[in-house]
VOMI-972661 format. One record per atom (N, C-alpha, C, CB): residue in one letter; x negated, y, z. Coordinates in steps of 0.05 Angstrom, whole numbers, plus 5000, padded with zeros to 4 digits. Glycine has a CB too. Layout:
BEGIN
AXYZ/...
This chain:
BEGIN
X588289138715/X590989238707/X592489018689/X590689518691/X590788858675/X591888618659/X593488438675/X589688458646/X591988368699/X593188188717/X595688278732/X591288128736/X595788538737/X598188678748/X600488668729/X597488958755/X599688718705/X601888708683/X603288438681/X600688788656/X601288248681/X602187958676/X604087868700/X599687758674/X603587978725/X605487898747/X608088028740/X604487998777/X608088298729/X610588428726/X612388288705/X610088728717/X610688198684/X612188058662/X613387808672/X610288008639/X611787658688/X612587398697/X615187418716/X610087258711/X615287648732/X617587678749/X619787758732/X617187878771/X619687908711/X621787968693/X622987728680/X620888158674/X621287548674/X622087278660/X623387118677/X619887118649/X623187148704/X624786998723/X622586778738/X627386848706/X619986838735/X617986658752/X616386828771/X615986498733/X617686958791/X616287158808/X614687008829/X618287348822/X612787168839/X611287068862/X608286988858/X612686838873/X607686888834/X604786798831/X603686938806/X604486478828/X601086968806/X599687078784/X599086908761/X597287178792/X599986648763/X599486478739/X601386558717/X599886178745/X600286548692/X601586658670/X603886458661/X599586728647/X603586208665/X605686008660/X606685858684/X604585808641/X609085758683/X610185628704/X609085328707/X613085638701/X608885208729/X608284938733/X610584758725/X607484898759/X609984528722/X612084318719/X611784068736/X612184238689/X614084008750/X614083778767/X616283588754/X614683848798/X615483368745/X616983178731/X617482948751/X615383088705/X619682878760/X620382638775/X621882428760/X621882718798/X620782198754/X621981978740/X622981758760/X619981868720/X625381668756/X626581478775/X627481238755/X629081608792/X627080998766/X627480748751/X630180618755/X625280538758/X631980588738/X634380418739/X636480568759/X633580108750/X636180818763/X637980968779/X640581038764/X636581218788/X642880908769/X645280988756/X646581238768/X647280778756/X649081258764/X650381518773/X651381488802/X652881598754/X650181278817/X650881258845/X649081418862/X650880978854/X649381688859/X648381898875/X650482078885/X646382038862/X650182238905/X652282378919/X653482568899/X651282518943/X651982738884/X652882958867/X654582848845/X650683128857/X654182598835/X655482488813/X657882328822/X653682318798/X657882238847/X660182098858/X660981848842/X662482288859/X659081708831/X659381478816/X660181228831/X656981448803/X659381208858/X659780968875/X662681028889/X657280938897/X663980818893/X666480818906/X666480868936/X667880578900/X664080848950/X663680898977/X661581118983/X662880638989/X660581069007/X658481299013/X655581209002/X658281369046/X654281398991/X651481348986/X649981578995/X651081288956/X647481509005/X645881699019/X643581769003/X645081589045/X643882018988/X641882128972/X641682428977/X642482078943/X640882499004/X640882809009/X638982958993/X640382889038/X636682828986/X634482988971/X635383058941/X631782818970/X636182858929/X637282908901/X639383098901/X638382658888/X641283058920/X643483238921/X642683528926/X645483138942/X640683558944/X639483808950/X638483968926/X637483778969/X636983788912/X635883898886/X638083968867/X634083698872/X639983808864/X642483868849/X643784138856/X644583628853/X643984188883/X645284458891/X643484678888/X646284468919/X640984638882/X639284868878/X638384938850/X636984828891/X639084718832/X638384758804/X640984728788/X636184538794/X640484638762/X642984578746/X643184288747/X642784688717/X645484208756/X645983938759/X647883818734/X647383908786/X646683638719/X648183558694/X649783328704/X646183478669/X652583338698/X654283128705/X655082938684/X656483238716/X654183008659/X654682818635/X652282768620/X656882938616/X650282678636/X647682658625/X646982338619/X645582808644/X645682288598/X645281988589/X642381938580/X647181908566/X641681708583/X638981628571/X638981608540/X638081348581/X636881618525/X636781568499/X636881258491/X634481698489/X636081088511/X636480808505/X636280678533/X634180678484/X638180508536/X638380358563/X636480128567/X641280248567/X633880168560/X631679978564/X629280148572/X631179798536/X627780038591/X625580228602/X623780308583/X623980108621/X622480148566/X620080278547/X621280448529/X618180058530/X623280368514/X624380578493/X625380828506/X626580448476/X626680818528/X627781048541/X625581238547/X629280988566/X623181118560/X621181318569/X619281388545/X619481198593/X618881228526/X617481308502/X618981538487/X617281068483/X621581488485/X623181708471/X623081958488/X626281628467/X623381958512/X623282188529/X620682348527/X623682108556/X618482208529/X615782288529/X614882368503/X614082098540/X615782258480/X614982328453/X616782518440/X614782108436/X619382548454/X621182748441/X622382608415/X619583028435/X622482358410/X623282248389/X625181988394/X620982188373/X627381978380/X629081758386/X627981478379/X631481808372/X628781268390/X627881008382/X628380958351/X629380798399/X630381058340/X630981018312/X628881178293/X634081118306/X627481378307/X625481518292/X622881368292/X625081798304/X622281258318/X619581118322/X619580818317/X618581178350/X621980698318/X621980398316/X621080268342/X619980298293/X620780418363/X620480308392/X622880258404/X618980478410/X623879988405/X626479918413/X626379728437/X628079798390/X624179648445/X624179428466/X621579448484/X624279148451/X621779318506/X619579328525/X616779188514/X620679178550/X616879068494/X614578918483/X612979058461/X615478648471/X613679338458/X612279498437/X610979698449/X613879598417/X607979718445/X606479928453/X607080178436/X603679858451/X607180428443/X607480638424/X604780748414/X609180858435/X602780728431/X600480828423/X598880738399/X598980808443/X598480468395/X597480368372/X599180398347/X596880108376/X601680418350/X603480458328/X603280768318/X606580368337/X603080928337/X602781218333/X600381338348/X605381358341/X597981288338/X595681388352/X595381688351/X593281278343/X596681838333/X596282158334/X598482278347/X596182288305/X600682138360/X602582278374/X601682408399/X604582108379/X602982628404/X602282778427/X604782758448/X601483078419/X604482568465/X606682568487/X606782808504/X606382318505/X609082848518/X609383098533/X607083168550/X611683078551/X605783008568/X603583088585/X601283168568/X602682868603/X600583028546/X598383068530/X598583338517/X598182838509/X601183418508/X601583638493/X601083888515/X604483638479/X601983878539/X601484058559/X598484108567/X602883978581/X597083838567/X594183858570/X592783998550/X593183608570/X593583948524/X592184088502/X592884388500/X592783948476/X594584468514/X595484768515/X594784878541/X598684808510/X592784798556/X591684948578/X592784838607/X592585258575/X594284618606/X595384538633/X593684308643/X598484458633/X593384308670/X592084088686/X594483878686/X591084198718/X593983638677/X596183428677/X595483188693/X596883328649/X596783138713/X596382918733/X598982758738/X595283048760/X598582518746/X600882368753/X600582128768/X602082308733/X602881998779/X602681758792/X605281588790/X601981818818/X605181338796/X607281168794/X608281108766/X609281268808/X610881048760/X611880948736/X612981188722/X614080728740/X611481288702/X612381518684/X612881388656/X610081758683/X610781318644/X611181138621/X611880858631/X608681118603/X612380658613/X612680398621/X610480298638/X613080248598/X610780128659/X608480098677/X606179868670/X609580038703/X606979708649/X604879518644/X602579658628/X606079278627/X600079568632/X597779678620/X598279698591/X595279518625/X597179938580/X597179998554/X599580198545/X597279738538/X601380238563/X603580408555/X602980698567/X606380278565/X600880738582/X600380978594/X597381048589/X600980948623/X596681118564/X593681158556/X592681388569/X593181178526/X589881388574/X588981618591/X588481888573/X586281538606/X589181868549/X589182108534/X591182318542/X589682048506/X593282218556/X595382418568/X594582548592/X597982278574/X592682468606/X592182568635/X589382648641/X592782358654/X589282838658/X586682918670/X585982728693/X586883208681/X588182648707/X587982468726/X590582298730/X587082608749/X590382038736/X592581888741/X592081688760/X593481788719/X594081648781/X593981428801/X595281208793/X595081508826/X594280968789/X595480738780/X597780648795/X593680548779/X599680538781/X602180428798/X601380198817/X604480328778/X602880218840/X602280028858/X604779838861/X601480168884/X604679578855/X607279418854/X607679318884/X607079158830/X610479268887/X611279148913/X611678848910/X613879288923/X611378738887/X611778478886/X609478318900/X612178398858/X610078148917/X608077968932/X606977738918/X609277868957/X606977758890/X605977558874/X604977688848/X607977328869/X603577528830/X602477638805/X602777428783/X599477708809/X605177408773/X605877248749/X604576968750/X604977408723/X605476828770/X604376548775/X604876378751/X605576408801/X602976178748/X603175958728/X602776078699/X605975808730/X601776318693/X601376408668/X598476358661/X602176708667/X597876368633/X595276298623/X593876598628/X595276158590/X592076628647/X591076868655/X589276998634/X589776828678/X587676828622/X586076958601/X587577058576/X583976768593/X589476888567/X590976968545/X592577208552/X592776748535/X593877228574/X595477448583/X593977688586/X596777398608/X591377668595/X589777918598/X589078048571/X587177858613/X588577868553/X587877948525/X590378078512/X586877688508/X592377958511/X594878048495/X596678238508/X596577808488/X597078218535/X599078368549/X597678578567/X600878188565/X595178538575/X593978718593/X594278658622/X594978958589/X594678408629/X594878328657/X592078378670/X595778028659/X591978468693/X589578528710/X589778418737/X589178828712/X587678288745/X587778178773/X588177898776/X589878288788/X587877788799/X587877498803/X590777408803/X586377428830/X591077138797/X593977018801/X594576978830/X594276748786/X596877068839/X597877008865/X600476878864/X597977248882/X600476628875/X602876468874/X605176608891/X602276178883/X607776518886/X609976598897/X609576528928/X612276468884/X609876718948/X609676648975/X611776468983/X609676878992/X611176279002/X613176089010/X615876209024/X611975909029/X615576479033/X617976569046/X619876669025/X617276799066/X619376688999/X620976788977/X622976558968/X619176878953/X625176638958/X626476888958/X627776958983/X628376898937/X627777228988/X628677319011/X631877319011/X627477579017/X633077338986/X635877328984/X637277038988/X636477438958/X635476838987/X636476568992/X637476438967/X638676569011/X637176588944/X638276458920/X636276298904/X639476678902/X636576058899/X634575908886/X635475828858/X633775668902/X633875788838/X630975878841/X630476168835/X629175708823/X628376268846/X627476548841/X626676568812/X624976628859/X628376728798/X627476778769/X626677078767/X629976708747/X624177088758/X622877358754/X623177498781/X624277528730/X623377778780/X623477918807/X626177958816/X622078198807/X628177798811/X630877828819/X631777778846/X632477678803/X630277918864/X630277878893/X630778118908/X627877778903/X631778108933/X631978348950/X631578278980/X634778488946/X631278478996/X631178459024/X628578629036/X631078149031/X628178599060/X625978729075/X623578559076/X626778779104/X621478639064/X619078469063/X617878469090/X617078579043/X617278199102/X616078199128/X613378349130/X615677929136/X612978499154/X610278599161/X609378779138/X608178369167/X610978929126/X610379149106/X611579419114/X611279079079/X609779589127/X610679859135/X611380039111/X608479979152/X612980249115/X614080399094/X611680529078/X616180609105/X609580609094/X607380759078/X605580589061/X605680909097/X606280319060/X604780139042/X606580069016/X603979879057/X608880159017/X610080098991/X609180288970/X613180108994/X609380178945/X608280298920/X609480568917/X608780118895/X612180608920/X613480868916/X612781088939/X616680818914/X612080988962/X610981178983/X608281278973/X610681049011/X606481098962/X603881158956/X603881358932/X602380918953/X605681288912/X606081458888/X606881758895/X608281338871/X608781768916/X609682038922/X607582178940/X612482028937/X605882008954/X603982138971/X601782268952/X602581918990/X601482168929/X599482298910/X600682578904/X599182108881/X603282578897/X604382858892/X604283038914/X607182838883/X604982938940/X604683118962/X601783218966/X605682978986/X599783048964/X596983128968/X596283318945/X595082878970/X597183298921/X596483478900/X597583738906/X597383398875/X599983768915/X601484018919/X600184178942/X604683948925/X598684048960/X597584168982/X594784298973/X597383949004/X593784258949/X591184348942/X591284608924/X589584128928/X589084748921/X589084998907/X588584888875/X586485208919/X589985028857/X589684948829/X589385198814/X591984778818/X587585278800/X586985498785/X588885498760/X584085508777/X588985278746/X590585258721/X593585178727/X589285038703/X595385258711/X598085158712/X597984858709/X599885288689/X599884708723/X599784428725/X602284298715/X599384348754/X601884048705/X604283868698/X603783628714/X604583788666/X605383588736/X605083378754/X607583168749/X604983498785/X606982938746/X609182748743/X608782538765/X609182618713/X611382468777/X611382268799/X613682058791/X611982428830/X612781818790/X614381608780/X615281438805/X612681428758/X617881418807/X618881258829/X620080968818/X621081418847/X619180748827/X619980508817/X622780418825/X618180318823/X623480448849/X625880398860/X628180568848/X625680428888/X630480468845/X631780198853/X631179998830/X635080218857/X629180008815/X628479738798/X628279508817/X625679768780/X629079278806/X628379018819/X625478958821/X629678778805/X624478828841/X626078708865/X626778918883/X624578498881/X629178908895/X630179118914/X628979048943/X633579128914/X626279078946/X624879058970/X624679318983/X622278948966/X625779349008/X625879609021/X625179569051/X628779749016/X624379749067/X624279729097/X627179689108/X622880009110/X627479539129/X629879479140/X631779689146/X629479359162/X630679929153/X632380139161/X634080239141/X630880349170/X633380209116/X635080289091/X637280089087/X633280299065/X636779859092/X639079639089/X640979709113/X637979309090/X640179789135/X641779849158/X643780069152/X640179929180/X643080249134/X644480499130/X647080399113/X642480729115/X647180159104/X649680079088/X650679809101/X648980039057/X652279829122/X653579599133/X655079429113/X655379679154/X654679179114/X655978999094/X658879019090/X655478729101/X660079079113/X662979099111/X663979379099/X664279039140/X662279529094/X662879789081/X662379799053/X661479999091/X661179579041/X660379569013/X662879548997/X658579329006/X662979718975/X665279728956/X664379568930/X666180048949/X665779388924/X665279238897/X666379378875/X666578948897/X665079358852/X666279478829/X668879338820/X664379468807/X670779498809/X672979398796/X672379298769/X675079588796/X672079038764/X671178938739/X673478888718/X669678688743/X675878898728/X678078888712/X678478608703/X677779068688/X680978548695/X681778288688/X681478268658/X684578228696/X680078058648/X679578018617/X678578248604/X682077948603/X676778408618/X675778678607/X674378628582/X673778808627/X673078408577/X671378388551/X672878258529/X668678218556/X675478218531/X676878078509/X677278258486/X679477958518/X677378508488/X677778698466/X675378808456/X679478908474/X672978668463/X670278778451/X669878638427/X667778738470/X668478778408/X667678668383/X665378418390/X666378918364/X664578288370/X662678058374/X660178128388/X661977928348/X658878338378/X656278418390/X656378538417/X654978598373/X658778678423/X659178778450/X659378548469/X661678968452/X660878318461/X661278098479/X658677958482/X663377918470/X656877988462/X654277838467/X652477998485/X652777768440/X652678258486/X651078448502/X652178418532/X651378758489/X654678388535/X655978328562/X655378068574/X658778348560/X654877888554/X654177618564/X651277538569/X655177428545/X649577738560/X646577668559/X645577608587/X644877898546/X646277758610/X645377698635/X647877608654/X643877948645/X649777508642/X652177428660/X651477198679/X654577328641/X649477048671/X648676848689/X647576938714/X646876678676/X646177168714/X645177298736/X647477398755/X643477528727/X649577508743/X652077598757/X653277378771/X654077728738/X653577178755/X655176918766/X653676788788/X655576688743/X650876798785/X649476678803/X649576818832/X646776658793/X649677088829/X649977248853/X652577228865/X649377518848/X654377278849/X657277238857/X658076958869/X658977288834/X657276758856/X657976488865/X656476408891/X657376288844/X654076528897/X652676498922/X653976658943/X649776588919/X655976818938/X657076968959/X655377198968/X657576798980/X653877278947/X651777498955/X652177758938/X648877398950/X654577798928/X655078028912/X654978298929/X657777998900/X656078298952/X655878538971/X653378568980/X657678528994/X651578368984/X649078378994/X647378528971/X648078089001/X647878428947/X646278548923/X646778848922/X647178408894/X649278918923/X649779198923/X648679348946/X652579238922/X648679218970/X647679348993/X644579408986/X648079169018/X643279228976/X640479238969/X639879438950/X639478998960/X641679468930/X641279678908/X641379938921/X643479668883/X643579978936/X644180248951/X641780318968/X646780228969/X640680118983/X638680169002/X635980248985/X638279919022/X635780128962/X633280218945/X633780468934/X632480018922/X636080548928/X636780828919/X636081038940/X639680848912/X636880958965/X636281158986/X633381148994/X638081119011/X631980938990/X628980938993/X627781088972/X627880668994/X628681078948/X627581278926/X627981548932/X628681238899/X630581598942/X631181878948/X629282018969/X633981888958/X628781818988/X626781929011/X624182009000/X626181729033/X623081858979/X620681928968/X620682178951/X619681708953/X623082208937/X623582458923/X623582698942/X626282448909/X624982668966/X624782838987/X622182938995/X625982729009/X620382748998/X617682819009/X616282978989/X616082569016/X616482948961/X615283098943/X616483378943/X615582968917/X619083398943/X620683658942/X619883818967/X623783618942/X619583698991/X618883849014/X615983949012/X619183689039/X614383788999/X611483888996/X611284118976/X609483658986/X612884118957/X613084348936/X614384588950/X615084248909/X616484568967/X617684778980/X615784928998/X619984688994/X613984759011/X612384889031/X609584989019/X611984689053/X609484938993/X606784998979/X606885278969/X606184798955/X604585348958/X604285608944/X605585628917/X601485668941/X606385388909/X607485368877/X610685368878/X606485058862/X611785398902/X614785368904/X616285558886/X615685408933/X615285808884/X616785988867/X616186008837/X616386238876/X614185798827/X613385808801/X612985548789/X611085948799/X614985368798/X614985088789/X617484998779/X614184928809/X617784918754/X620084798742/X620084518752/X620084798709/X622784418763/X622884158770/X624784018753/X623484128797/X623883758744/X626083618727/X625983338739/X625483628694/X628583238745/X628982978757/X630882828737/X630283008786/X629882598732/X631482418712/X631182108720/X630282458682/X633081968709/X632881658710/X632681568683/X635281518725/X631181308678/X631081238653/X633181108641/X628981108650/X635281018657/X637680898649/X639480818672/X637080668632/X641780728670/X643680648693/X643280328696/X646980728685/X645280208708/X645179928715/X647779818720/X643479898739/X648279578710/X650979448717/X650579288742/X652179248692/X652579278757/X652679098781/X655378928782/X652479278808/X656278868759/X658778688756/X660678798735/X660278658782/X660379038729/X662279148709/X661979018682/X661879458706/X664078988665/X663878818643/X662478528646/X662478968622/X662778438672/X661678188679/X658678148671/X663377978666/X657278388674/X654378408666/X652878508689/X653978578642/X650278398689/X648478478709/X645978588696/X647778238727/X644578798704/X642378928691/X643179158676/X641078758673/X641579248655/X642079488638/X642779368611/X639479688638/X641479488591/X641679358562/X644579338548/X640679058563/X646179538555/X648579568542/X649079848535/X650779468558/X651079908518/X651680188512/X654380308525/X651880208481/X655080188549/X657280318563/X656180498585/X659080108574/X658180638596/X657080848615/X655480738636/X659281008628/X656280528648/X654680428671/X651580408665/X655680148679/X650980358642/X648380328632/X646880578622/X648580138611/X648580768614/X647181018602/X647381268617/X648181078576/X649381278637/X649681548651/X647781558673/X652681598663/X646381788678/X644181808696/X644182068710/X641681758682/X643082088732/X642582338745/X640382498730/X641882298774/X640982758727/X639182928713/X639383208723/X639782918683/X637383338732/X637283588745/X634983738733/X637083558775/X635383998727/X633284178722/X633584438740/X633184258693/X631284488754/X631184738768/X628984918759/X630784678795/X629785148749/X627885338737/X627785588756/X628785408706/X625385648768/X625385878784/X626586138770/X622485918794/X628086288786/X629086528776/X631486498760/X627186648761/X632386248750/X634786218735/X637186308749/X635185938726/X638686478738/X641086578751/X643386358756/X642086808735/X643386178738/X645285968741/X644585748760/X645685858716/X642185758776/X641585538791/X643985508814/X638685568803/X644485258821/X646685208837/X649285148822/X647085448853/X648885128797/X651385058781/X651284768770/X651785258757/X653484688762/X653984418748/X654384468719/X656484268760/X653384278701/X653784298674/X654984018664/X651084368660/X657484048653/X658783808643/X658383738614/X661683828647/X656683908599/X656083848572/X654883578569/X654284058561/X655483418546/X653983158542/X651483208532/X655382968523/X649383118546/X646483138540/X645182898542/X645083328557/X643182838526/X641282598530/X638682718533/X641282388505/X636682528539/X634082628549/X632182698525/X632682418566/X632982668499/X631482748480/X630983048479/X632482648458/X632483198492/X632383488494/X630583598515/X634983608499/X629183458531/X627783548551/X625083668543/X627483338569/X623883518522/X621183598511/X621383868500/X620083398489/X623083928480/X623084198470/X624184408489/X624484208446/X625584348512/X626584518530/X624084618548/X628884378546/X622484438555/X620184488572/X618084678556/X618784198581/X617784618529/X615984778514/X617285068515/X615684668483/X619885078510/X620985368511/X620585498537/X624085378504/X621185368558/X620985468585/X618285578591/X621585258605/X616285418583/X613485498589/X611885638567/X611885248598/X613485708547/X612585888527/X609985748515/X611986188539/X610285508506/X608285358491/X608985348463/X607985078502/X607185298444/X607585298415/X609785088409/X604885238400/X611685158391/X613784978384/X612884728371/X615685108368/X613884498377/X612884258362/X614984198342/X612383998381/X614784218319/X616784208298/X617983918291/X615684318275/X616483718301/X617283438292/X619083308315/X614583248286/X619883458335/X621683328355/X624583298346/X621683488380/X625783098357/X628583048352/X630483208366/X629282788356/X629583338389/X631583438407/X631983758401/X630683378437/X633583868418/X634284138420/X633484298444/X636884148416/X633084558443/X632284708465/X634984738481/X630884998457/X634884648507/X637484678523/X637384938541/X637884408541/X635285118535/X635485358552/X638085508550/X633185538545/X639585528528/X641985658531/X644085528551/X643185668503/X644185248553/X645485128576/X644585198601/X645384858574/X641885228606/X640885278632/X641485558639/X637985228633/X641585728619/X642386028625/X645286038633/X641886218598/X646885878618/X649885888622/X650885598620/X651386088599/X651285448640/X652085188638/X654885138624/X652085068665/X656385348622/X659085328611/X658985418581/X661085518629/X656685488571/X656285558544/X656985328525/X653485638541/X657685418499/X658385198479/X655985028473/X659385318454/X656284748473/X654384558465/X655584368447/X653184438487/X654784378421/X656084218398/X655183938397/X655584338370/X653183878409/X651783608401/X652583428424/X648483618398/X653483188418/X654082978439/X651582848445/X656182758429/X651782678468/X649582498475/X649682278458/X649582408503/X647082178448/X646881938431/X644981758447/X645981998401/X645981508444/X644481298458/X644081048439/X645981208484/X641780968437/X640980738417/X639980488432/X638680838397/X640980268425/X639980028435/X639079828414/X641879908453/X636679758418/X635379578396/X636079728368/X636579248397/X635479578346/X635779698321/X638879658311/X633679568302/X640079878305/X642779858292/X645079898313/X643179568278/X644679928337/X646879948355/X646480218371/X646879698374/X648680378371/X648680658377/X651680718390/X648180828349/X651280908412/X653581018423/X653481338424/X653880908449/X655881448421/X655981718421/X657981818443/X656581818395/X657081998461/X658382078485/X658982388483/X656582008512/X661582458480/X662382728481/X663482808508/X664282778459/X664783028510/X665883098537/X667682878551/X667683348535/X669382768533/X671382588545/X671482318532/X673982698544/X669782268511/X669982028496/X667381878493/X671182088471/X667381608489/X665081458481/X665681298458/X664081278503/X664081318437/X664481158413/X661980978413/X664781328386/X662380708404/X660180528401/X660380398374/X660180318423/X658180368360/X657880228337/X655780038337/X657480388317/X656279768331/X654179568332/X652879508303/X655479298345/X650779368302/X649379328278/X650979168257/X646679188284/X653279018265/X654778878249/X657379068241/X655278618263/X657679288248/X659779438243/X662079428263/X660579358218/X661879278286/X663679288305/X663979558320/X663079088321/X666179618329/X666379878341/X668379888368/X667480078319/X667680078383/X669280118408/X669680418413/X667879988433/X671880488426/X672580758430/X674080778457/X674280848408/X672880958475/X674080988501/X674781248506/X672280888522/X677081298520/X677781578532/X676881568562/X681281648530/X674381688566/X673281688592/X674881858613/X670481788590/X676482058604/X678082228622/X680482048634/X679182488605/X681581858618/X683581718627/X682781428635/X685581718606/X680681328623/X679581068629/X676881078634/X679980888608/X675881168658/X673081198665/X671380958667/X672981318690/X672980728669/X671780468672/X671580318645/X673380308692/X672580448624/X672280328598/X673680048597/X669280308591/X676080028607/X677579788605/X679179748579/X679279788628/X679579988564/X681479948541/X679880048515/X684580118546/X679279868496/X678079948472/X679980038453/X676479748460/X679980288444/X681880418427/X681080438399/X682480678438/X678580298393/X677580338364/X679580228343/X674880178359/X681280038350/X683079928330/X685880058326/X683579648337/X686380268346/X688880398347/X689080638325/X689480488376/X690980628308/X691080828286/X691181118295/X693680768268/X692681168319/X692681438326/X690281568336/X694581468343/X688181398341/X685581508351/X683381528329/X684481338374/X684281468303/X682081458282/X680881718275/X683181338257/X682181938279/X680882178274/X678782238295/X682882398272/X679382198319/X677582208342/X674882028335/X679182108368/X675581798327/X673281588323/X671781698301/X674281288316/X672781798279/X671281888257/X669382148265/X673381958233/X670682308281/X669282548288/X666582448305/X671282758307/X666882218320/X664582138335/X662781968318/X665281988359/X663881838299/X662081658281/X660281808266/X663781498261/X660982068258/X659082228240/X656382298257/X660582518229/X656482258284/X653982298298/X652282068301/X654482408324/X653481828294/X652081578298/X649581538282/X653881358292/X647681468290/X645181418275/X645481218254/X643081338293/X644581318228/X644781148204/X642081058194/X646281298183/X639981208199/X637281138190/X635681028213/X635781388178/X634780788211/X633580638231/X630680548223/X635280408239/X628680658238/X625880568232/X625880258238/X623580748251/X624080158221/X623579858224/X622079828252/X621679728200/X622179608263/X621079568290/X617979588287/X621879288302/X616679728305/X613779718305/X612679458314/X612679938322/X610279408310/X609279138320/X609379098349/X606379098311/X609578858357/X609678788387/X607078718397/X611478558392/X606878658422/X604278608437/X602678388424/X604778538466/X604078188414/X602877968404/X601278008376/X604777758401/X601878268366/X600178328341/X597578478347/X601778498321/X596878498371/X594378648378/X592678468397/X595078928392/X590078528396/X588278438418/X587978678435/X585478328408/X588578668458/X588578918476/X586678878498/X591478978489/X584779068502/X582979068523/X583979258546/X580279148514/X585079148569/X586479318588/X584479488603/X588179158608/X581679418603/X579779588619/X578779818604/X577479438628/X578679798577/X577880028560/X580280158548/X575879938537/X582780048550/X585280138536/X584380188508/X586580418549/X583979958493/X583679978466/X585179738453/X580679978459/X585779778427/X587579578413/X586079508389/X590679688405/X586179248381/X585279168353/X587479028342/X582778988353/X588579128319/X590779018305/X590078748292/X591879218285/X591178528296/X590078288286/X590178248257/X591478078297/X592078348241/X592278338214/X590278518198/X594978398208/X590278768207/X588778958190/X585879018203/X590479228188/X585478908229/X583078968242/X582879288250/X580878878224/X585079398248/X585079698255/X584479728286/X587979828247/X582679908290/X581979978322/X583180238331/X578680008328/X584380218354/X585680438367/X584480488394/X588480388368/X583580738401/X582580788427/X584680978441/X579780918426/X585280878466/X587481018482/X586381258497/X588780818502/X584081308495/X582881558509/X582981798489/X579881508519/X583681738466/X583981968445/X586582008436/X582281918420/
């Protein structure tokens, strides 16, 4: 009788069809995916993302969603801990969160400690060893890289101890770089790798883990995370994805004339940080090829998302699984004369974000409320009826999921390193840098952020309304990797100064 009543209650709550008392969660994380997907229409030409667009049409598709930080590690750490970078002091890719906060319960671990089977694959936390400690998971499939080299010319022993590098050194293959730009700096290359079938790519393997998991029987509710590395550099994809974007059809961004002249000092510094990469690509006559490769990588990522979604749809869990799809940040491909992420402009912060909740009456709707990813943790706890975690920075977005047009008073807030913050409302973006420099953009009239209005008197009221949301309390930077001796095999840290020992399995 108890079991029968549970099914009835679940059905009334909007999770029909299965006898599990709690819904499952499928979390899909995509790396470096900007708003160049079909449902967001961020690209000036045609982009092929049928699977992400399908999910958007079936769930609640957020059209004004943003990262909490346009850098991989702080973005993912913030998302998974439910705390902003300014709260934790994790601002960059060189900071492990676990030794700084050994008692923190990231999202998968919290689900695990509340009765869920937690499993994952690919890049969910930052991908370098030490960012994804085993305490979070019942089972995890290690990330598989597509780089055909392993950090050549580095001191292997030192790198293994400090940074967690594992495996033999493999020199750069002679056939690289595929894009013909010399010298190859880091992984900034693109093209079709020779003699590499699609099913040997890391993202295919990560997605296959999710497919295989969904085909099995599981007694407990599960939290399944699948991380897709593309379209992060290097943009290596099977040739068929490049063929989907003829070079003559590629649309270049309108970067504007003298666009950076009205920026404050720090804004100009952020814009110039990777300008050399942009100039190198442009001056080599490879700008369209680079965008072609980014688009191809996006469609390759979308294909892997589709494989996991198809597996869910055909599984016994289709009617009782919440799906969350997000990207850790956007990407510049020439706007503001910048290449990469790590800025506080729209190109770097706007992301695809979709939540599909079984039985939610608003599924199939769009939501234009400005949201950032700090709110996902508390929202999932609410949807899955797990104990409230009172130290989280975010809000429960369930009211928006129930009614995407409901009032949402909180803007999206984005932080870049310590002291730099952006506030995004429905139509406006405000930026304040650590030296006090400011920017203000009317995104409705100026979606490409060509005109900085911060110095104009008639917009001061709007500027002040946004400024009140800008972070003022900034946690000191937590120690970096060089402050620890790290054992990548045991996932343990020894802090050099204090000799404090931290174990990643706890």
